C-alpha positions in Angstrom: 0.0 0.0 0.0 2.9 2.3 0.9 4.6 1.6 -2.4 1.3 2.2 -4.3 0.9 5.6 -2.6 4.5 6.6 -3.4 4.0 5.6 -7.1 0.7 7.5 -7.1 2.5 10.6 -5.7 5.3 10.3 -8.2 2.9 9.9 -11.1 0.9 12.9 -9.9 4.1 15.0 -9.7 5.2 13.9 -13.2 1.8 14.6 -14.6 1.8 18.1 -13.0 5.2 18.9 -14.4 4.2 17.7 -17.9 1.0 19.8 -17.7 3.0 22.8 -16.6 5.5 22.3 -19.5 2.6 21.9 -21.9 0.9 25.1 -20.7 4.2 27.0 -20.8 4.8 25.8 -24.4 1.3 26.8 -25.4 1.7 30.2 -23.8 5.0 30.8 -25.6 3.4 29.7 -28.9 0.5 32.1 -28.3 3.0 34.9 -27.5 5.0 34.2 -30.6 1.8 34.2 -32.8 0.7 37.4 -31.2 4.1 39.0 -31.7 4.0 37.8 -35.3 0.7 39.5 -35.9 1.9 42.7 -34.2 5.1 42.8 -36.2 3.1 42.2 -39.4 0.8 45.2 -38.5 3.9 47.3 -37.8 5.4 46.4 -41.1 2.2 47.3 -43.0 2.0 50.6 -41.2 5.7 51.3 -42.0 5.3 50.4 -45.7 2.0 52.2 -46.3 2.4 55.3 -44.1 5.9 56.3 -43.2 7.3 56.5 -46.7 4.6 58.9 -47.9 4.8 61.0 -44.6 8.6 61.2 -45.0 8.3 62.4 -48.6 5.7 65.0 -47.6 7.9 66.2 -44.8 10.8 66.6 -47.1 8.7 68.6 -49.6 7.5 70.9 -46.9 11.1 71.4 -45.7 12.3 72.2 -49.2 9.5 74.7 -49.6 10.3 76.2 -46.2 13.9 76.8 -47.3 12.9 78.3 -50.7 10.0 80.4 -49.6 10.7 84.2 -49.2 7.3 85.4 -48.2 7.1 85.5 -44.4 3.4 84.6 -44.1 3.8 81.7 -46.6 7.0 80.6 -44.9 5.1 80.4 -41.5 2.4 78.3 -43.1 5.0 75.8 -44.5 6.7 75.8 -41.1 3.5 74.7 -39.4 2.8 72.1 -42.0 6.3 70.7 -41.6 6.1 70.6 -37.8 2.8 68.7 -38.0 4.0 66.2 -40.5 7.2 65.5 -38.5 5.1 65.2 -35.4 2.8 62.7 -37.0 5.8 60.7 -38.4 7.3 60.5 -35.0 4.0 59.3 -33.6 3.8 56.6 -36.2 7.4 55.5 -35.5 6.5 55.3 -31.8 3.5 53.1 -32.6 5.6 50.8 -34.7 8.2 50.4 -31.9 5.4 49.6 -29.5 3.9 47.0 -31.8 7.3 45.4 -32.3 8.1 44.9 -28.6 8.5 41.3 -27.6 6.1 41.4 -24.6 6.1 38.8 -21.8 9.2 38.4 -19.8 11.0 40.9 -22.0 8.2 43.4 -22.1 10.4 46.2 -20.9 13.3 45.3 -23.2 13.3 46.6 -26.8 14.1 44.4 -29.8 17.0 46.8 -30.4 18.8 45.4 -27.4 19.5 42.2 -29.3 21.5 44.3 -31.8 23.6 45.9 -29.0 23.1 49.3 -27.5 26.1 50.9 -29.3 24.8 49.6 -32.6 21.3 50.8 -31.9 22.5 54.3 -30.9 24.6 54.5 -34.0 21.8 53.5 -36.3 19.3 55.8 -34.6 21.8 58.7 -34.7 22.7 58.2 -38.4 19.0 58.1 -39.3 18.4 61.4 -37.5 21.6 62.9 -39.0 20.3 62.1 -42.5 16.9 63.6 -41.8 18.4 66.7 -40.4 20.7 67.0 -43.5 17.7 66.7 -45.7 16.1 69.6 -43.8 19.2 71.7 -44.3 20.7 71.2 -40.8 24.1 69.6 -40.7 26.2 68.6 -37.7 28.4 66.0 -36.0 27.2 62.9 -34.2 29.5 60.4 -32.3 28.8 57.3 -30.3 31.8 56.4 -28.1 31.8 52.8 -26.7 34.3 52.2 -23.9 32.9 48.9 -22.7 31.8 46.9 -25.8 29.0 45.1 -24.2 25.7 44.2 -26.0 23.5 45.1 -23.0 25.3 47.2 -20.4 22.2 47.8 -18.3 22.1 45.2 -15.6 19.2 46.2 -13.4 15.8 44.5 -13.5 14.5 47.6 -15.3 17.2 47.4 -18.0 14.7 47.7 -20.8 13.2 50.8 -19.2 16.6 52.4 -18.8 17.5 51.7 -22.4 14.2 53.0 -23.7 14.7 56.2 -21.8 18.1 56.8 -23.4 16.7 56.2 -26.9 13.7 58.4 -26.2 16.0 61.1 -24.9 18.1 60.9 -28.1 15.0 61.1 -30.3 13.7 64.1 -28.3 17.0 66.0 -28.7 17.2 65.4 -32.4 13.5 66.3 -32.7 14.2 69.6 -31.0 17.2 70.3 -33.2 15.0 69.8 -36.2 12.4 72.2 -34.9 14.5 74.9 -33.4 18.1 74.4 -34.7 19.9 76.7 -37.0 20.1 75.8 -40.7 23.5 75.3 -42.3 26.8 73.5 -41.5 28.2 72.8 -38.0 24.8 73.6 -36.5 24.9 70.9 -33.8 27.1 68.4 -32.0 25.8 65.2 -30.3 28.0 62.8 -28.4 26.8 59.6 -26.7 29.4 57.8 -24.4 29.0 54.3 -23.0 31.1 54.4 -19.8 31.8 51.8 -17.2 28.8 52.7 -15.0 26.5 54.9 -17.0 25.7 56.2 -20.5 26.1 60.0 -21.1 24.5 62.2 -23.8 26.0 65.6 -24.5 24.3 67.8 -27.2 24.9 71.3 -28.3 23.0 73.1 -31.1 22.8 76.7 -32.3 19.4 78.3 -31.9 17.5 79.4 -35.1 17.5 83.1 -35.6 13.7 83.8 -35.6 13.8 87.3 -34.2 13.6 86.2 -30.5 16.2 87.8 -28.3 15.3 86.1 -25.0 14.5 82.4 -24.7 12.9 81.1 -21.5 14.3 77.8 -20.3 10.8 76.7 -19.3 9.7 77.1 -22.9 12.6 74.9 -24.1 11.7 72.2 -21.4 8.2 72.0 -22.9 9.1 72.1 -26.6 6.5 70.4 -28.8 7.1 67.3 -30.8 7.5 64.7 -28.1 7.0 64.1 -24.5 9.0 67.3 -23.7 12.3 67.6 -21.9 10.6 68.3 -18.6 8.9 64.9 -18.5 12.1 63.2 -19.7 14.0 64.8 -16.8 11.5 63.5 -14.3 11.7 60.0 -15.8 15.5 60.1 -15.8 15.6 61.3 -12.2 13.5 58.3 -11.1 16.4 56.1 -12.3 18.9 58.1 -10.2 20.0 59.8 -13.5 20.8 63.4 -14.2 19.6 65.8 -16.9 20.5 69.5 -17.3 19.8 72.0 -20.1 20.8 75.6 -20.5 21.8 78.4 -22.9 25.4 79.2 -23.5 26.7 81.6 -26.3 23.4 81.4 -28.3 23.5 77.6 -28.1 21.5 75.1 -26.1 23.5 72.6 -24.2 21.9 69.3 -23.0 23.5 66.8 -20.6 22.0 63.5 -19.7 23.5 60.7 -17.6 21.7 57.4 -17.0 23.3 54.7 -14.7 23.2 51.1 -15.9 21.7 50.0 -12.5 20.6 51.2 -9.2 23.4 52.0 -6.8 24.2 49.2 -4.4 23.7 50.9 -1.0 24.6 47.7 0.8 28.1 47.7 -0.6 30.6 49.7 1.4 32.1 52.7 -0.4 35.6 52.6 -1.8 36.6 55.2 0.7 35.4 53.1 3.7 37.1 50.0 2.3 40.4 51.8 2.0 40.1 53.1 5.6 
């Protein structure tokens, strides 16, 4: 009787494990199918919408540069801003649809490519868009660590998404408010041992304004706004500062790879 009970318990345990594995496999299959449908929708949106929007934005930018009448120029400026804003929104939707979900819901697909490669690709894309708008500058991504995913905290995906969003926001603001011509901006992203840094400088467009309020810059249109980004970055123990210097805006962002380990003694204490 005892042997029978033991066999029954073992059989029940094995059956439970098999059922759990079956449910897990079924869940993974459903997630993969759902991701496939979302990626297909994202691809359709990209193929059918973003190309035309980009062409319209380029046309409006070209007309904006060529137009001499001030009233007509203002109309084209508003049209250009609206199209670029819509295009950015479509790209955000595409990225959201393409996220893996599940256990990696806070980790972008870009992480598989490597953070440095993702930053380079995103920066070059923006550099090309700015050049098409008549704004030229220098962009550099400096990788001192050569690790695919330097973020090590449980919210690694969130930290990476904030860095990418901050990069998009800065380039968006350069497009909307930067000076036309060569050497109009400089953007440098550095992957250090403990954090990623973003330093950006861009000349302000001469639109007749002599005084610029920093609060106006923090709430620039075309994204979530620098003020919201600063609040998000500070929740990760990061730092963001922005200010005006010699008719240029200077932006500095630092996002640590992980939360500080308060349980670990400081180097100074260990030395003492």
